[in-house]
C-alpha positions in Angstrom: 0.1 7.7 -3.4 -3.3 7.3 -5.0 -5.5 4.5 -3.7 -8.1 4.1 -6.3 -10.7 2.2 -4.2 -10.5 1.0 -0.6 -13.5 -1.2 -1.5 -11.1 -3.6 -3.3 -9.0 -3.8 -0.1 -12.1 -4.5 2.0 -13.3 -7.2 -0.4 -10.0 -8.9 -0.3 -9.8 -8.7 3.5 -13.3 -10.1 3.8 -12.3 -13.1 1.7 -8.9 -13.5 3.5 -9.5 -12.4 7.1 -5.9 -13.1 8.1 -4.8 -10.2 5.9 -7.1 -7.6 7.4 -4.8 -6.1 10.0 -1.8 -5.9 7.7 -3.9 -4.3 4.9 -5.5 -1.8 7.2 -2.0 -0.8 8.5 -0.7 -0.5 5.0 -3.7 1.7 4.0 -3.2 4.0 7.0 0.5 4.5 6.2 0.1 5.2 2.4 -2.9 7.4 3.0 -0.8 9.8 5.1 2.6 9.7 3.5 3.8 11.9 0.6 6.7 10.1 -1.1 8.8 12.1 -3.5 10.6 9.2 -5.1 11.2 5.5 -5.1 13.8 5.7 -2.4 11.3 7.3 0.0 9.0 4.4 -0.7 11.8 2.0 0.0 12.6 3.7 3.2 9.0 3.0 4.4 8.7 -0.5 2.9 12.1 -2.1 2.5 11.0 -4.9 0.3 9.1 -2.8 -2.3 10.0 -3.3 -6.0 9.4 -1.0 -8.9 7.1 -2.4 -11.5 7.0 0.0 -14.6 6.9 3.7 -14.2 5.5 5.0 -10.9 4.1 1.6 -9.9 5.4 -0.2 -6.8 
């Protein structure tokens, strides 16, 4: 997965402090994983939905 800018995550977390732990957890997971297809993503995050091509 390509995370374009962690800055955007940090800005959001600063405005919404209750989200900080969940966002940091999500960031660590997606930074380290190498999914091959949508089913791999769904195995990690069961509630994920596909939005267009290669966007989840």
